[in-house]
Each structure stands twice: as C-alpha cells, then as structure tokens.
TIROLO-618332 format. One line per 3 residues: their letters; for each residue x, y, z of C-alpha. Coordinates in nm, 4 decimals. Each point is the difference from the previous one (the first is absolute). Layout:
<nodes>
a) X:Y:Z; ...
</nodes>
This chain:
<nodes>
mms) 3.4362:0.0318:3.7869; -0.0934:-0.2536:-0.2646; -0.3804:-0.0170:-0.0593
vrw) -0.1715:-0.3408:0.0467; -0.0849:-0.1601:-0.3380; -0.3378:-0.1526:-0.0541
spf) -0.0521:-0.3632:-0.0579; -0.1342:-0.1285:-0.3214; -0.3337:-0.0817:0.1667
fkq) -0.0383:0.3323:0.1378; 0.0722:0.1597:-0.3459; -0.2617:-0.2118:-0.1549
lmm) -0.2429:0.0999:0.2959; 0.0751:0.3495:-0.0818; -0.0565:-0.0274:-0.3631
igm) -0.3293:-0.1591:0.0304; -0.1154:0.2608:0.2589; 0.1085:0.2842:-0.2322
lia) -0.1974:-0.1663:-0.2730; -0.3194:-0.0474:0.2058; 0.0456:0.3747:0.1088
avw) 0.0372:0.0974:-0.3653; -0.3366:-0.1797:-0.0931; -0.1743:0.1608:0.2988
llf) 0.1252:0.3446:-0.0776; -0.0888:-0.0463:-0.3762; -0.3601:-0.1054:0.1056
rvr) -0.0252:0.2958:0.2312; 0.1127:0.2574:-0.2643; -0.1897:-0.1855:-0.2998
vil) -0.1882:0.3433:-0.0491; 0.3143:0.1605:-0.1448; 0.1125:-0.3010:-0.2072
tpf) -0.1971:0.0879:-0.2973; 0.1339:0.3580:-0.0057; 0.3552:-0.1158:0.0672
ila) -0.0216:-0.2320:-0.3032; -0.1308:0.2808:-0.2156; 0.2901:0.2139:0.1108
lll) 0.2262:-0.2706:-0.0976; -0.1526:-0.0416:-0.3167; 0.0046:0.3837:-0.0569
ayl) 0.3777:-0.0047:0.0993; 0.0785:-0.2736:-0.2426; -0.1911:0.2262:-0.2938
vsl) 0.1809:0.3098:0.1140; 0.3357:-0.1653:-0.0078; -0.0135:-0.0665:-0.3671
pvn) 0.0020:0.3434:-0.1041; 0.2344:0.0994:0.2786; 0.2520:-0.2552:-0.1000
wil) -0.0348:0.1105:-0.3627; 0.0822:0.3523:0.0854; 0.2888:-0.0892:0.2261
rht) 0.1542:-0.2129:-0.2740; -0.0525:0.2500:-0.2658; 0.1129:0.3276:0.1984
gwp) 0.2067:-0.0977:0.3126; -0.2067:0.2374:0.2184; -0.0084:-0.0544:0.3742
rtp) -0.2728:-0.2451:0.1107; -0.2204:0.2037:0.2423; -0.0779:0.3038:-0.2268
vvv) -0.1137:-0.2562:-0.2709; -0.2153:-0.2105:0.2470; -0.1413:0.3170:0.1231
gvh) -0.0727:0.1227:-0.3653; -0.1657:-0.3208:-0.1082; -0.2159:-0.0153:0.3048
llv) -0.1051:0.3485:-0.0741; -0.1007:-0.1017:-0.3316; -0.2116:-0.2810:0.1384
vva) -0.1821:0.2260:0.2343; -0.0682:0.2462:-0.2827; -0.1308:-0.3205:-0.2137
iii) -0.2199:-0.0971:0.2872; -0.1474:0.3430:0.0265; -0.0820:0.0477:-0.3732
tpv) -0.0914:-0.3522:-0.0752; -0.3415:0.0046:0.1315; -0.0885:0.3144:-0.1966
lvi) 0.1452:-0.1359:-0.3124; -0.1007:-0.3759:0.0271; -0.3225:-0.0091:0.2244
prl) -0.2347:0.1548:-0.2625; 0.1216:-0.2438:-0.2826; -0.0495:-0.2851:0.2496
lam) -0.3562:0.1043:0.0824; -0.0852:0.0240:-0.3609; 0.1473:-0.3436:-0.0605
ars) -0.1857:-0.1327:0.2978; -0.3430:0.1436:-0.1207; 0.0573:-0.1571:-0.3501
fga) 0.0953:-0.3176:0.1441; -0.3007:-0.0020:0.2439; -0.2318:0.0790:-0.2879
tlv) 0.1453:-0.2973:-0.1865; -0.0355:-0.2361:0.3009; -0.3589:0.1134:0.0251
nvi) -0.0616:-0.0788:-0.3607; 0.1510:-0.3570:0.0417; -0.1926:-0.0639:0.3164
qal) -0.3305:0.1158:-0.1743; 0.0764:-0.2218:-0.2995; 0.0661:-0.2977:0.2158
lav) -0.3083:0.0491:0.1821; -0.2083:0.0191:-0.3262; 0.1526:-0.3044:-0.1488
spk) -0.2437:-0.2827:-0.0680; 0.2028:-0.2996:-0.1437; -0.1467:-0.1725:-0.3066
pie) -0.0279:-0.3707:-0.0285; 0.3183:-0.1544:-0.1648; -0.0996:-0.2298:-0.3032
lgp) 0.2678:-0.2768:-0.0603; -0.1920:-0.1888:-0.2693; -0.3478:-0.0530:-0.1191
tit) -0.0867:-0.1679:0.3214; 0.2291:0.1210:0.2582; -0.0787:0.3291:0.1749
idl) 0.1733:0.1254:0.3293; -0.2100:0.2564:0.1815; 0.2080:0.1946:0.2483
gpf) -0.2936:0.2182:0.1367; -0.0643:-0.1973:0.3043; 0.3809:0.0181:0.0964
yep) 0.0380:0.3627:-0.0729; -0.3053:0.1310:0.1804; 0.1297:-0.0516:0.3543
isq) 0.3270:0.1507:-0.0978; -0.1724:0.2861:-0.1507; -0.2239:0.0383:0.2927
glr) 0.3001:0.0010:0.2305; 0.1984:0.2597:-0.2248; -0.3136:0.2277:0.0090
nll) -0.0569:-0.0161:0.3749; 0.3831:0.0695:0.0585; 0.0581:0.2748:-0.2652
epn) -0.3268:0.1745:-0.0569; 0.0110:0.1930:0.3312; 0.3525:0.1091:-0.0599
lgt) -0.0147:0.1234:-0.3655; 0.0028:0.3445:0.1092; 0.3049:-0.0333:0.2214
iqn) 0.1838:-0.1739:-0.2670; -0.0811:0.2617:-0.2443; 0.1196:0.2855:0.2328
lqg) 0.3361:-0.0995:0.0565; 0.0930:0.3522:0.0951; -0.2050:-0.0798:0.3059
llf) 0.1995:-0.3071:0.0826; 0.3373:0.1992:-0.0309; -0.1091:0.2827:0.2281
pfa) -0.2449:-0.1188:0.2638; -0.0554:0.3262:0.1584; -0.3485:-0.0844:0.1171
tga) 0.1634:-0.1907:0.2906; 0.0454:0.3575:0.1647; 0.2260:0.2863:0.0094
avv) 0.1571:-0.0943:0.3176; 0.1068:-0.3530:-0.1446; 0.1219:0.1803:-0.2988
vrs) 0.2161:0.2535:0.1767; 0.1350:-0.2861:0.2315; 0.0943:-0.2189:-0.3009
avt) 0.1577:0.3155:-0.1792; 0.2111:0.0720:0.3188; 0.1056:-0.3641:0.0286
tvv) 0.1033:-0.0160:-0.3653; 0.2133:0.3078:0.0228; 0.1763:-0.1208:0.3306
wgi) 0.0784:-0.3420:-0.1493; 0.1173:0.1742:-0.3300; 0.2493:0.2134:0.1992
fil) 0.1088:-0.2954:0.1922; 0.0565:-0.1835:-0.3343; 0.1882:0.2852:-0.1435
ivs) 0.2364:0.0515:0.3129; 0.0752:-0.3793:0.0276; 0.0526:-0.0268:-0.3826
fyt) 0.2535:0.3125:0.0158; 0.2079:-0.1277:0.2564; 0.0251:-0.3494:-0.1439
vrd) 0.1093:0.1345:-0.3373; 0.2407:0.2384:0.1581; 0.1768:-0.2334:0.2482
apm) -0.0425:-0.3145:-0.1941; 0.3993:-0.0132:-0.0661; 0.0604:0.0616:0.3784
war) -0.2305:-0.2710:0.1032; 0.1446:-0.2447:-0.2405; 0.3380:0.0768:0.1303
fva) -0.1274:-0.0340:0.3611; -0.1539:-0.3448:-0.0527; 0.2766:-0.1324:-0.1978
ari) 0.2603:0.0917:0.2612; -0.1787:-0.1827:0.2664; -0.0322:-0.3358:-0.1867
pep) 0.2631:-0.2465:0.0866; 0.2592:-0.0431:-0.2788; -0.0625:-0.3842:-0.0477
lrp) -0.3741:0.0766:-0.0706; 0.0511:0.2910:-0.2253; 0.0375:-0.1749:-0.3426
elr) -0.3265:-0.2082:0.0116; -0.2032:0.2607:0.1895; 0.1011:0.2449:-0.2888
qlw) -0.1176:-0.2804:-0.2589; -0.3193:-0.0263:0.1965; -0.0599:0.3682:0.0028
lrl) 0.0634:0.0374:-0.3734; -0.2467:-0.2674:-0.0837; -0.2650:0.1723:0.2111
tqi) 0.0645:0.3517:-0.1345; -0.0149:-0.1710:-0.3608; -0.3579:-0.1176:0.0867
wda) -0.1220:0.3195:0.1107; 0.1698:0.1996:-0.2596; -0.1363:-0.2121:-0.2658
fvr) -0.3306:0.0248:0.1485; -0.0320:0.3592:0.0793; 0.1786:0.1437:-0.2974
gql) -0.1191:-0.2786:-0.2490; -0.3654:-0.0061:0.1058; -0.0114:0.3923:-0.0278
ilg) 0.1344:-0.0116:-0.3474; -0.2088:-0.3129:-0.0877; -0.3096:0.1613:0.1311
flm) 0.0416:0.3308:-0.1845; 0.0714:-0.1852:-0.3296; -0.2871:-0.2534:0.0331
gvi) -0.2262:0.2866:0.0987; 0.0869:0.2015:-0.2944; -0.0145:-0.2999:-0.2420
vwl) -0.3224:-0.1197:0.1210; -0.1580:0.3508:-0.0214; 0.1092:0.0315:-0.3409
vmt) -0.0957:-0.3361:-0.1419; -0.3416:0.0008:0.1793; -0.0618:0.3580:-0.1604
vlg) 0.0841:-0.1305:-0.3442; -0.2182:-0.2857:0.0342; -0.2931:0.2119:0.1157
vrs) -0.0309:-0.1335:0.3682; -0.2019:0.2434:0.2287; 0.2013:0.1601:0.2963
apa) 0.3310:-0.0929:-0.1540; 0.1903:0.2509:0.2215; -0.1415:-0.1616:0.3101
lgl) 0.0845:-0.3485:-0.1362; 0.3630:0.1166:-0.0541; 0.0210:0.1565:0.3455
msg) -0.1216:-0.3397:0.1434; 0.2293:-0.2048:-0.2030; 0.3009:0.2176:0.1206
lle) -0.0990:-0.0070:0.3636; -0.0694:-0.3868:-0.0014; 0.3294:-0.0509:-0.1345
fvp) 0.1299:0.0248:0.3594; -0.1559:-0.3498:0.0699; 0.2245:-0.2128:-0.2251
gvg) -0.1559:-0.3068:-0.1699; -0.3691:0.0594:0.0912; -0.0167:0.3848:-0.0481
pti) 0.0002:0.0105:-0.3794; -0.2711:-0.2669:-0.0125; -0.2287:0.1729:0.2533
aal) 0.0635:0.3343:-0.1982; -0.1209:-0.1824:-0.3302; -0.3489:-0.1048:0.1289
pgv) -0.1603:0.3555:0.0071; 0.1103:0.0645:-0.3474; -0.1286:-0.3525:-0.1373
iia) -0.3284:0.0546:0.1875; -0.0539:0.3558:-0.1379; 0.0689:-0.1122:-0.3461
lil) -0.2341:-0.3017:0.0285; -0.2771:0.2109:0.1361; 0.0222:0.3480:-0.1794
gst) 0.2118:-0.1021:-0.3066; 0.2203:0.2401:-0.1733; -0.0436:0.3616:-0.0694
wlp) 0.0828:-0.0343:-0.3745; 0.0964:-0.3580:-0.0926; -0.3046:-0.1846:-0.1838
lpn) 0.0233:-0.3183:0.1920; -0.2321:-0.1898:0.2167; 0.0544:0.0575:0.3673
lwf) 0.1065:-0.3733:0.0492; 0.2624:0.0258:-0.2748; 0.1080:0.3337:0.1229
avv) 0.0418:-0.1404:0.3397; 0.2148:-0.2791:-0.1517; 0.2315:0.2537:-0.1776
val) 0.0465:0.1911:0.3183; 0.0696:-0.3233:0.1889; 0.2584:-0.1059:-0.2588
tyf) 0.1420:0.3569:-0.0012; 0.0525:-0.0124:0.3901; 0.1472:-0.3379:-0.0400
lls) 0.2606:0.1125:-0.2644; 0.0922:0.2865:0.2233; 0.0513:-0.2330:0.2919
qfe) 0.2244:-0.2186:-0.2193; 0.1974:0.3117:-0.1172; 0.0310:0.0982:0.3601
nly) 0.1074:-0.3277:0.1335; 0.2344:-0.0714:-0.2847; 0.1470:0.3286:-0.0859
llp) -0.0482:0.2625:0.2806; 0.0110:-0.2166:0.3214; 0.3558:-0.1439:-0.0630
rvv) 0.1442:0.3451:-0.1033; -0.1718:0.2153:0.2577; -0.0684:-0.2214:0.3057
gsr) 0.2177:-0.3062:-0.0581; -0.0573:-0.3393:0.1862; 0.0865:0.1027:0.3565
val) -0.3794:0.0585:0.0955; -0.1329:-0.3059:-0.2090; -0.2613:-0.1843:0.1877
hpa) -0.2543:-0.2499:-0.0696; -0.3479:0.1904:-0.0461; -0.1488:-0.2238:0.2769
vvi) 0.2565:0.1024:0.2471; -0.0640:0.3724:-0.1072; -0.3779:-0.0452:0.0658
vga) 0.0549:-0.1503:0.3425; 0.2593:0.2768:0.0881; -0.2197:0.2800:-0.1310
lag) -0.3089:-0.1417:0.2261; 0.2546:-0.0096:0.2849; 0.1311:0.3412:-0.0759
aql) -0.3515:0.1387:-0.0192; -0.0627:-0.1317:0.3603; 0.3221:0.1302:0.1411
ggv) 0.0331:0.3425:-0.1906; -0.2999:0.0590:-0.2189; 0.0711:0.1284:-0.3527
lgi) 0.3582:0.0520:0.0883; 0.0458:-0.3549:0.1143; -0.1530:-0.1170:-0.3284
lla) 0.2364:0.2106:-0.2076; 0.3102:-0.1031:0.1915; -0.0867:-0.3892:0.0205
apt) 0.1929:-0.0931:-0.2878; 0.3506:0.1590:0.0995; -0.0546:-0.0909:0.3747
ias) -0.0511:-0.3642:-0.0975; 0.3094:0.0038:-0.2217; 0.2048:0.1375:0.2742
lrv) -0.1269:-0.2614:0.2480; 0.0960:-0.2806:-0.2390; 0.3494:0.1283:-0.0058
llg) 0.0092:0.0585:0.3608; -0.1320:-0.3357:0.1055; 0.2190:-0.1758:-0.2770
yva) 0.3029:0.1777:0.1744; -0.1200:-0.0988:0.3527; -0.0554:-0.3707:-0.1149
ckl) 0.3560:-0.0321:-0.1605; 0.1674:0.1337:0.3233; -0.2153:-0.2420:0.2088
ldq) 0.0926:-0.2875:-0.2197; 0.3794:0.1052:-0.0138; -0.0197:0.0674:-0.3784
epf) 0.1283:0.2668:-0.2066; -0.2883:0.2740:-0.0105; 0.1159:0.1205:-0.3507
pvg) 0.1230:-0.1834:-0.3061; 0.3615:-0.0743:0.0369; 0.2060:0.1874:-0.2729
app) 0.3082:0.1915:-0.0073; 0.1427:0.1295:0.3423; -0.0781:0.3697:0.0843
lsr) 0.2114:0.2255:-0.1950; 0.2714:0.1855:0.1797; 0.0393:0.3736:-0.0661
eaf) 0.2710:-0.0989:-0.2510; -0.1941:-0.2520:-0.1825; -0.3007:0.2035:0.0132
wge) 0.1792:0.3042:-0.1867; 0.1475:-0.2443:-0.2384; -0.3554:-0.1389:-0.0681
lvr) -0.1251:0.3511:-0.0546; 0.2656:0.1327:-0.2375; -0.0138:-0.3140:-0.2115
grp) -0.3763:0.0326:-0.0286; 0.0272:0.3753:-0.0502; 0.3266:0.0723:-0.1964
vra) 0.1888:0.2912:0.1218; 0.1613:0.2172:-0.2745; 0.0820:0.3166:0.1810
ilf) 0.1120:0.1029:0.3278; -0.0767:0.3614:0.1229; 0.1954:0.1490:0.3156
dld) -0.0761:0.2718:0.2319; 0.3001:0.2253:0.1024; 0.0124:0.0878:0.3499
gtl) 0.0552:-0.2996:0.2384; -0.0018:-0.2318:-0.2857; 0.3138:0.1155:-0.2304
iet) 0.1091:0.2943:0.2005; 0.0934:0.0179:0.3816; -0.1464:0.3553:0.0542
dee) -0.2668:-0.1515:0.2221; 0.2494:-0.0930:0.2631; 0.1586:0.3420:-0.0011
lvq) -0.3303:0.1704:0.0300; -0.0868:-0.2379:0.3095; 0.3190:0.1013:0.1693
alt) -0.0266:0.3703:-0.0674; -0.3613:0.0183:0.1165; 0.0803:-0.2215:0.3129
qrl) 0.2662:0.2448:0.0821; -0.2393:0.2932:-0.0478; -0.2635:-0.1579:0.2190
sfi) 0.2288:-0.1383:0.2663; -0.1991:0.2196:0.2571; -0.2747:-0.2761:-0.0194
qrv) 0.2457:-0.2710:0.1218; 0.0615:0.2063:0.3013; -0.3597:0.0523:0.1012
lpa) -0.0998:-0.3590:-0.1007; 0.3098:-0.2155:0.0479; -0.2064:-0.3281:-0.0939
vnl) -0.0847:0.1277:-0.3460; 0.2072:-0.1589:-0.2718; 0.0662:0.3275:-0.1739
prl) 0.1547:-0.1232:-0.3254; -0.2831:-0.2460:-0.0622; -0.2601:0.2694:0.0714
vrr) 0.1664:0.2283:-0.2504; 0.0182:-0.2730:-0.2694; -0.3776:-0.0807:0.0575
wlm) -0.0879:0.3708:-0.0132; 0.2047:0.0323:-0.3355; -0.1488:-0.2765:-0.1532
lse) -0.3519:0.0987:0.0926; 0.0485:0.3540:-0.1186; 0.1169:-0.1184:-0.3427
gfv) -0.3479:-0.0830:-0.1111; -0.1422:0.3355:0.1623; 0.2616:0.2024:-0.1784
ngl) -0.0484:-0.1666:-0.3432; -0.3711:0.0343:0.0202; 0.0532:0.3617:0.0858
vta) 0.2243:0.0507:-0.2969; -0.2623:-0.1784:-0.2082; -0.2748:0.2413:0.1284
ldw) 0.2150:0.3030:-0.0558; 0.0750:-0.1047:-0.3388; -0.3576:-0.0186:-0.1010
lrl) -0.0237:0.3670:0.1256; 0.3175:0.1070:-0.1788; 0.1573:0.0855:0.3395
dnw) 0.2823:-0.2706:0.0447; 0.2702:0.2292:-0.1031; 0.0051:0.2098:0.3167
lfr) 0.0172:-0.3403:0.1940; 0.3393:-0.0922:-0.1739; 0.1437:0.3339:0.0798
lke) 0.0063:-0.1048:0.3634; 0.2264:-0.2874:-0.0845; 0.3317:0.1990:0.0364
plq) -0.0578:0.1236:0.3388; -0.1464:-0.3384:0.1134; 0.3058:-0.1697:-0.1184
rwr) 0.2213:0.2373:0.1803; -0.1880:-0.0630:0.3252; 0.0040:-0.3730:-0.0480
air) 0.3866:-0.0047:-0.0934; -0.0565:-0.2198:-0.2966; 0.2815:-0.0461:-0.2507
rpd) -0.0255:0.1937:-0.3262; -0.1586:-0.2006:-0.2939; 0.3647:-0.0481:-0.1435
hfa) 0.1107:-0.2095:0.3154; -0.2350:-0.2906:0.0081; 0.0993:-0.3248:0.1845
pvd) -0.1336:-0.3173:-0.1604; -0.1598:-0.2738:0.2078; 0.2548:-0.2618:0.0740
gsl) 0.0101:-0.2624:-0.2974; -0.2754:0.1886:-0.2113; 0.2428:0.0964:-0.2797
atl) 0.1145:-0.3579:-0.0596; -0.3529:-0.1131:0.0232; -0.1223:0.2584:-0.2620
rsl) 0.2849:-0.1117:-0.2445; -0.0921:-0.3622:0.0458; -0.3872:0.0479:-0.0474
aqr) 0.0493:0.2293:-0.2971; 0.1362:-0.3090:-0.1881; -0.3391:-0.1756:0.0255
ysl) -0.2701:0.2753:0.0592; -0.0882:0.3453:-0.1242; 0.0538:0.2437:0.2921
giv) -0.1744:0.3231:0.1057; -0.0062:0.2511:0.2769; -0.3342:0.1272:0.1672
tsr) 0.0847:0.2812:0.2362; -0.1322:0.2991:0.1843; 0.3404:0.1768:-0.0482
srq) 0.0526:0.2602:-0.2732; 0.1564:-0.0929:-0.3290; 0.3006:0.2065:0.0539
eta) 0.0929:-0.1994:0.3215; -0.0941:-0.3314:-0.1625; 0.2145:0.0824:-0.2844
afl) 0.2885:0.1224:0.2307; -0.0104:-0.3504:0.1888; -0.0021:-0.1899:-0.3260
tqy) 0.2964:0.1902:-0.1493; 0.2039:-0.0234:0.3322; 0.0057:-0.3639:-0.0245
gln) -0.0117:-0.0568:-0.3810; -0.3644:-0.1487:-0.0091; -0.1538:0.1851:-0.2733
dlf) 0.0304:-0.2858:-0.2442; -0.1655:-0.2670:0.2392; -0.3338:0.1797:0.0324
hvv) -0.2404:-0.0263:-0.2905; -0.2630:0.2581:0.1659; 0.0303:0.2568:0.2701
itr) -0.3202:0.1399:0.1460; 0.0347:0.3043:0.2580; -0.2393:0.2485:0.1574
ddv) 0.0715:0.2272:-0.2990; -0.1560:-0.2612:-0.2305; -0.3362:-0.0486:0.1814
grl) -0.2261:0.2217:0.1885; -0.1023:-0.3043:0.2285; 0.2465:-0.1705:0.2355
kpn) 0.0232:-0.3099:0.1722; -0.2211:-0.1640:0.1339; -0.2058:0.0919:-0.2894
pvp) 0.0668:-0.2697:-0.2779; 0.0559:0.2588:-0.2794; 0.3815:0.0153:0.0279
vrl) 0.0130:-0.3884:-0.0201; -0.2413:-0.0197:-0.2971; 0.2004:0.2533:-0.1807
aak) 0.3181:-0.1773:0.0502; -0.1637:-0.3098:-0.1327; -0.1473:0.1667:-0.2989
qlg) 0.3312:0.1581:-0.0874; 0.1557:-0.3502:0.0110; -0.2857:-0.1289:-0.2176
lpp) -0.0940:-0.2493:0.2634; -0.3311:-0.0704:0.1822; 0.0621:0.0891:0.3978
eqc) -0.0635:-0.3685:0.0835; 0.3276:-0.0738:-0.1582; 0.1943:0.2389:0.2213
vlv) 0.1230:0.0021:0.3585; 0.0373:0.3097:0.2144; 0.2674:-0.0073:0.2745
gdt) -0.0283:0.2471:0.2771; 0.0658:0.0446:0.3621; -0.3464:0.1405:0.1153
svd) -0.3608:-0.0846:0.0061; -0.0549:0.2848:-0.2384; 0.1954:-0.2006:-0.2738
vra) -0.1911:-0.3248:0.0698; -0.3362:0.1927:-0.0316; 0.0967:0.1502:-0.3287
aka) 0.1197:-0.3265:-0.1445; -0.3155:-0.1984:0.1078; -0.2187:0.2835:-0.1209
aga) 0.1580:-0.0003:-0.3415; -0.0184:-0.3877:-0.0196; 0.3701:-0.0504:0.0356
lav) 0.1967:-0.2278:0.2207; 0.1434:0.1537:0.3252; 0.3170:-0.0709:0.1784
gvl) 0.0661:0.1642:0.3416; 0.3649:0.0420:0.1005; 0.0697:0.0561:0.3771
cgf) 0.3206:0.1965:-0.0627; -0.2101:0.3410:0.0043; -0.2815:0.1473:0.2128
gde) -0.2445:-0.2916:0.0129; -0.0094:-0.3111:0.2159; -0.1620:-0.3330:-0.0652
ndf) -0.3211:0.1089:0.1355; -0.0215:0.2745:-0.2804; 0.0112:-0.2489:-0.2730
kga) -0.3048:-0.2070:0.0691; -0.1191:0.0509:-0.3541; 0.3285:-0.0844:-0.1703
dlv) 0.0561:-0.3005:-0.2141; 0.3605:-0.0292:0.1549; 0.2053:0.1554:0.2835
ies) 0.3623:-0.0229:0.0020; 0.2840:0.1385:0.2361; 0.1684:0.2312:-0.2629
teq) 0.0066:0.0743:-0.3610; 0.3147:-0.2035:-0.0454; -0.2132:-0.3333:0.0513
laa) -0.2277:0.0718:-0.2884; 0.2319:-0.1577:-0.2547; -0.0105:-0.3314:0.1774
wl) -0.3820:0.0089:0.0028; -0.0423:0.0632:-0.3550
</nodes>
C-alpha cells in the first residue's frame, strides 16, 4: 500500500516544530553544552596528529586514535606536576609587580604643570578624588592580590566543596575524552552517513557551505594556537630584553588574549605599558615616561608585524571582523558561555555571517556563492589534478591490478568454503571471500613487517608452498594478465616511467615480467624482498620514487585494495583504485580516482 505523502504546509509545520523542539532541548541540556564544545575542540586538536600519522604510515585508524588519546591522558596527568609550580612562581612574581604598581599609584602626587612663565595647571584637585577612590578600592585587597596562589587554589571554602569540585572535574573530563574519542574515530563514517542523506541537487552548494564553515574554524583554532604561541614567546623575549618586570606573565597574557582577535593584543599591551610607566626598566637608564613610550612603541611594532606578516599567513582573512563587532560578540559570549563564549565569539560570528548570507541569498532567489566554473566532474577533477601536479611515474600493484590470480583465489576459496552457503543460503559467499581477502592483506603485510623487525619472517614464507597447494593457485610461471593490461602498459610506457610495488617475491615478479616480455617497460621493481615494511606502510612507495629520482608527489600508485590507497596517500603519492580486483568502490574513499579496470588507465592519463 502506498503511503500518504505529506502536503507542503504539513512539512513546513513539522520543520518548525522540530526546530522549536531542538531549541527547547538545547535549553534543557545546556549544562552539557560547554563540555560538549570542549570535546569537539579536543577532537579537532587530536585529529591533527591522527591524520598526520595516518598519512605517513597507513596504519588502521582506531589504534592510532586510541594511542593519541592515551598520550593526551598522560599529558593531562603529568602537566600539573610540571606546569603548576612554574605558574605559581609566575603568579607570585606578577602579583608582587601589581602590588608595587598599585602602591606607586597610591603614592603619586602630581606636580603642577608649567606651560609658560604665567600659565600653570594644577592637577591636584582633580587627582585627589581619583586617588582616594583607588585607595578605598585597592588597599583592602592588596594582600589578596599579592597572594595569587590563594586565588588559584581557594581551599578555604571547605574540604567538601573542593572534593565535590574535583569529582565534577574528573567526571566532565572523562565525558570530554569519551566524546572526543568517538568523534575522531567515527568522523569518516559520520561524514558518509550525512552525505548519503542529502538530496543530490543540494549537495554541491551544501558542500560549498560546509567547506567555508570548516575553513573558518580551521583557520581560527589552528591559526590562533600557532599565533598565540608565537606572539607569547615573542612578547616574552622582547620584554625580557627591554627589562620589563614579569615578562613571562606578559608573554602568557599576550598568547592567551590572541584568542580574542582585534582587541586581544591591545588589552594585552596595557599591563606592560603601565608596569613600564610606574616601575621603569630593570637596566635601561631611561625615565619611566620615556621607557613606557618605548614599550608602547614596541607593542605597536609587534602588532603591525602580526597584522601584516603573521595573520595573513597563519590565520588568513576568513575570520576577519571589525573590532567593534568582536567586542560586542565577546560581551554576548561572556553572558552565554563565560570564558569559553569570549574565546569562541569571533569564529561563531564569522560562521553566522556565512550562514545568514546563504539563507538571505536563498530567500531572494540569488546564487549563494559566486558564480564561476561549473562543478568539476570526476574526469575534469582528475585532469585538473594531474595538470597542477605533474605525473611522471606510474607504479602498479600486481595481484588484481596486472595479474588475474585474485579471481582464481576467490573461486578456490569459495569452493573450499561452500559448506557456509549450505548453512546460510542468503550469504553472498564470493563477495564475503573477496572482502575477507582484502581485509586480511593489511593484517598479513603488517605481520610480515613485525616479523621482519624480529628477523622471524623467513619461517612464514616457508608456509607458502603448502598454502598454495591448498588454495590451488597456479604456479608462478603460469600467470594470467588482467584483460587489456598489457596493451595499457605498453601505451603508458611511451609517456611515463613505470614501476611495480608488490608484496610478492622478486622471483614471482620476475617470472611474470619474463613470461610476457615486460622487463624493458619497468624502470623500478619493489618486492617484499627489497623492503622490510610492506603496504600499507609507505616505505615501498617512497623507495620506488627514490629509485626513479622523483618525489612521491609526482607518482601514481594503481592498486585494487584499500591497502594500496593507504600506502599511496601515506607516501604523498596519488592513488588510483581499480575495481577489477578485491576492492569495491566503498574501499576507495581516499583514492584520487576510481576506475573499472586497469585497461581504462590510459584514457585517463
């Protein structure tokens, strides 16, 4: 029976109802909003080393994510022991400096300013009310300001409160780590899940919208971390050279306030200028006023260096906002999310600017993004890619890419495991065997690599002969090439350097090349006998590129499994997946190109 379709009005009513319910739910669970945002920020930071490791090793994602999170936990445990004593020493020094500044301000008695023989301006009557107000406000709190350690650890509120706060912090910390772990581990799965449920006509512009939003947050988080570290170190070193007291604290303040773009550096400069004006330099023989001018000029020059050189290169212009907008956003963020709201005000406003611009364009029936070239098809994308990144060498896997032994192995194992088909008739046994073989390749290659480190790999290869007899695989001198692959090789050899990167032995590889007269076509052959680490480790691909005298970026690795794709991407090479072997299209999400068979490669290149 056909289901009744909803009317447009009812659909709109449901969307409004879902939006109201989402806002109500967000309000009800707002207590977890801050930890959830912190978990997402931690997930982003953790994804940086995770993605770097995956690119350079080709290891499975889950163990890498687990390892990086364990390092985060270790860092969280040992950081207080290493950092807190230094922070306390810095806090005590900065507190003593503040006390000296305040006492100097309270003791100031401005002298009359003489502008000529008959013109004198006496600021005493104006300063006296200000001085008295400062004295009433600050004198009772001098002891508290001086003892900043007490501000950092207010144990006087009671042991029960301290224990409750510690337990709450630990619970929220565990929550943040768990959410971060699953977010990083399952990010590719969630991306595919969401993309598959977006209607096809909406995908191009929503992809553009998502790209712009991710660019904003990437520029902010990554850029502000780098910028905060650089400016903190620079300010610390420069203030130390000038002889400004509490230079480390001023550097730390400058680094932290970089997360408030526009106004943060100005706010960070004020304490340094005030300390220079009141206390002077520790070694420069300058009056305090002139020394304060020097410090202010130094902060100004550093801000110009930051704005003209560091910001365009580190952050870019995606988060560029008017300082007034940042101030208003920071105040609103303080009301909504406290310190976290202040720090995230700038990227949130920049994201809202993009979202509101997109909605406004859709409401006005305008194009939400600048009209340019139409979206590239896969063919055009590959053409643009190889034109911008010249391909000079093509590396081939053997089994399933140039040799048809994969299909013979699938048939042999399917026959051996036919009893499964009788027990579970609904199972597609050939497909199950192909999936098992593809997944086992990475495991077996990793096992060979581990055994090579232990010098125990020879015994594993001794099992090859009995395994081949059980599998009924053809002898190495009877290889069957993939349809059209030989003609493709001879065509590509006229324009590119060719190579082989395989987990087979050199003897078997040489037998195949000799059987079909291909020895002269290949400039490099990398087998398991040449390297200790097999694919998906990038070592074989990098060795092939090195022997060709080329950077890996100018090479293409053609293979039939995800192991080949991971090895290529980890080495920095382009990856082409062919569907004539074990893998299917879902296995080649990271490939630059997926084609039906090796025969089609000549047309693409």
